[in-house]
N, C-alpha and C positions, 0 to 999 in steps of 0.2 A: 556408317563410317568409321569409325572412331575405333568399335567391336571390332573390324574387319582386321583394321591395322594391327592388333594386339593378338589376334587370335593365329594369324601365319606363322611368326617367327615364332611362338612357343613348342607351337608342333614340332617345328623344324628341330628347335631345341631337343625335344622329348627324346629325338632318337638316337642322340648323343648319348650314348650308356657304358656303361664299364664293358659290356660285352664286345659292344662297336669298337670302343679301345683296343682290345683285347687282339680283336678280327683285322683290324686298320696300324700296321705299324707305322706308317707316319706321324702316329702320335693325336693325343685326346684335344692339346693346343688347336693343332692343325685342324684338327675338324670342328670344334668351339668358332675358330674364325672363317673357316669357309659356311658353317651353319647362317652364322649371321651373314654374315655378306648376301648369300642365297636367299632371307629374310627380309635386309633389304630391299634386294631385288624383286623379290615377289610385292611388299610392300608397295614398290613405286608400279610394278605392275598393273594392280589393284586403283590402283589411285589415278591414273594416267591418266585412262577415258572421262575420269570427271573431274579434272584439273578447268579451269575456264580458259578460251581462247588467247592468244598473247596479246597485248595490245596491238594495235598500230600505232604506228607514229606519225606523227605530222612531219612533213619535211622541215627542213631547220630554216628559218625564216630570213628572211635578206637583213642587213643592216639597219634598212633603212626603215623597215617593218618593224624593226625590235626597239627604235630611237622613241623616247617618250614625247609624250609634247616639249616638255619643257628642259629637254635638249636645244631648246633658241631659246632665246629672250624674243618677247612682243613689246609692243607699247603701241598704247591709244591716247589719243589725243583729244578732246573736244571744247573747244567754246574760249579758247585759249589767244592772248596775244601775245605772241611772241616774239620777243624782242629783236632787232636786227642791230639796234645802238642805242644808246641810252634813252632818244629818244622817240625813233620809228617802232614798226613792228609789220611784222606779217601774221592775219588773221585767221587763223586755225578754225574753221569750222568744227570740221571734223579730218584726225588723217590717223591711217591704222597702220601695221606691217610687223616687219619684223627688223629686227635690234643686230646689225654687224657691225664688229671691231675693224673697225682702221686697220688694225696690225693687229695680223691671223696670231691667234693665239692667246690675246690677250682681252683684260674685262673693260667692257665698256663703263664709263666713270661720266658719271652726273658732273664733277669738276672741270673737263673737259668737252664738251660740245664738239671736237673733232674727233674722239676717239671714237667716236662709233657713226654709223651712219641708215638709214631707215630706208628699208626696200619695201616700201610705199604696195598694201594691197586695197587700199581703197581711201579717198580721201577729198574734202572741198576746201581749197586755203583762197583769202582775197589780198589784193593788196590795194591801198588807196595814194595817191599819186605822192607824198610823201612817203612812204613804205617805197615805191619803184622811184624814186630820187635819191636813197640811202643806199637802196643797192647798186643802181651803175655808177652812183659817186666813188662808193663804200666799196667796191666790190669790183664791176666789170674797166671802170678807168682809173683804177688807181693806181698807178703806175706812170715812172715817169716820163717828162714829154707824150703822157696823152692828149690824141687832138682834140677833146673832150674836155669840158669843166667849167664845173658850178652850172651844173644840170638840173632845171627845175622842171619836173612832171605834175599838172594834174589833169583830168579826165572829166573833158568836158562835151556834152551829147554824143556819146558814146565809140569817142574817141580819145588817145592821148596826145595834150597838147606837150609839147616838147621845147625849155627853153633855153640855153645856154652861150657858152662862148665855144665857137670853131676855132683851134688856133693851127693855121697855116700862112707860118712865116710873121702874119700880123694878129692879132684877136677879132674875131666873125662873130659876132654877137649876130645869134639865127634863131627863128622858128620855125619849129616842124606839126604836123598836124597830121594822123594817118589814125587809120583802125586796123587793129592786128587781127591778126590771118594765123590762123595754127597750118602749121605745114605739117603732112605726112612722118617727116621727121622729127617731132617733135618741137621745134622749133616755131619761137613767130614772126611773121612775116609785118615788118612795119615802113610800107610803101608812104613814101609824103604827097598826101592829097593837096598839104599846102606847103610851100616853104618861103618865110621870107630870111632875105640874109640881106644887111642895114635898113631893113622896112620896107626893103623891097622886092617885087617875086622872084625871089630866088631859081626857080625849074627856069621859069623862062630865059634868067638872064646864065646859067649854066649850060643849059642846050643853046643859046645862040651860040656860049664858046664850042659847044662840042665838050661838054664837060658834065661827068657823071658825078654822087656824091664821093665814090671812090677813090676819086683823083685828088678829094680834099681831106680825106684820113684815113691813115695808115693804123689799122685795128689787129697788127697782126702778133700786138702783145695783150692786146684785151679779153677779159676773164668773161665768153658766154656771150660776147657779143663777135658779129662778122657784115660786113659789108659788101655788099655787089651790086654793081650801078647805080639805083638809086635808093636802094631798099636797106636796109637793117635788118639784122635778124638778128634775135633774142634765145638763148637760150636758158629759158625760165629756172630751171631746175638747179644749173650750175651757179647761180647770182643768189641763190637763197640763202639763208642764214646757216651758220653748224645749230644742228646737225641736220648734214647734207641727207636729200631726200632722194630714190633711186624710184623710177615707175617712169607708167607712159599716159601723157595726157591726153583727155577724150574730147577733152576741150577749153576753149576760155572763150569769155565773155566780158562785155562789161557791161555789170550792175550796178545803176546809179553811177555816185562816184569810186567805185572799187572793178578791181582788173579780177577774175573770179576763175580760178583753175581745178576744171573735175579729173582727178585721175583715176584710170580703169580699174575695176572691181578684178583680184583676180584669185583663184580655186584656191588661193592660203587663207583668203577672207572668213573662210566658214568655223577657221579654229575663235574666232570675235563671237563673244555671246553665247561660249561653251567652254573650252580651259580656260579661257582670256573673258572675263566676266570682270568689269567691275562693281564695285559697292551699289545696289538699286539708291535711285533717288539723289545720285549724283550729277553735275549739269556740267561744272567745270572742275576739268581736272587733266593731270597725265597717268600712264595707267601703264607699271610695269609690270609682265608678268615671263615666269620662266627659270632661265639661267642663271646666272651669275651676275653682281651690276655692283658699280661701289661705288659709294658717294662719302665724299670725307674722307677721317678713320673706320669708316663699316664698309664690308662685302655682306652681300647679300647672293646663297645660296637657295636654291628654287625662290627666286625672288616675287613676293606680292606686295611689291610697294604701288601706293593710293599715294598722291600729290593732289590737294583737295584747294581749291577758292575758300578762304577763309569768310568771304562777302559775293556770296554768287549773285551780288544784285546787277554789276554788269562785269564781263568779261575778265577772266581769267589773265593779270597783267604781271608776264612772268620774265624774266631777263636770265636766262643760266648763266652767267657769267657774273653772275653776282648776288645768284638761288641760296646763298647760305645768310645773306646778310635778310633775305626772306621767312627763311628759315626760322632764326633766331626770335623773330617775330612774333611768330604764331608758336605752335603746340601739337605736341607726334603722343598715339597711343599706337600699341604693343595688343595684338590679338593672340588669342588661344595658339594657332597655328604659326607663330613668328612673322606674320607680317606685320603690313607697317602701316598706320594711315598718318598721313602728315597733314594737318593747315596749313597753309603760306597766306603770309599777308601777299596783297597787291606791292607790285614794284614802287609805282608811283607814290604809294603811302608809307612805306618806308624810308628813312633818315639817307641821303646820299653820302 
């Protein structure tokens, strides 16, 4: 092939002689340029049949296809007692999902759990009586003029026992027993199987007066709680501590002294164990992987942050509001890939 390309131009060049110059008044320079052009054309003609076929280009990919896995921030939490307040916790057995900033374009911040929410792809969380009491008092009924106050909940024989004060002109002590039932819309229905008002049969008393629970309480200002007839309806995901969690509950059950809530597993959950994969052998942790995350004075890009329990003999006791105290009491390690590993001391073990 190289020989053919060299020979053809040289033969054409030989034809440009002094005699040719004399025979053609257009001039030798012009003839030389024509000869060179003809030689190049001949070379192209000789090689045309030996060129590889033109490459077939793939159709342009959509923006969704081009998005790298780390264009989103993901979180996995396992065996964590997540504080509702300084005393009560929500027991996170496992929770996985996508982290969504509360403000479009902003970066999720560990310093402000309200700055992001978790779009759950799978998980199981549990609440004991103290945890439910804290959520109802501090979130659901925490507003001026709330009709229910001083609420205390405990779980007994598969039922929720609620004791508190109902304010309807005067304070009325009550006790209600109900078995939670998950509704198709994700709410929990609490129907009073037993109701005591001033230690008497409240259901019989109300019905004798043609009254219902809804006649005793205005819950229009309550967060995540409503009433219809004699039934209370709770929205479990609306009253859990920050960060908020979005997702669909598939079951709610009483297990011993715990109210256990199970999230549906979504198609996105397959990213966990592949791209989002915490260190092996760690049992109590919070792991962030993917896009940007800020905490303290640091901002991570392509986040790879594992927050683990310094003592895994019991669940990881974590209070996001006070996480810096737990961080200072522990230690950290940087990885060669710029990832960060942090060992935190349980909240109950650090100085208040």
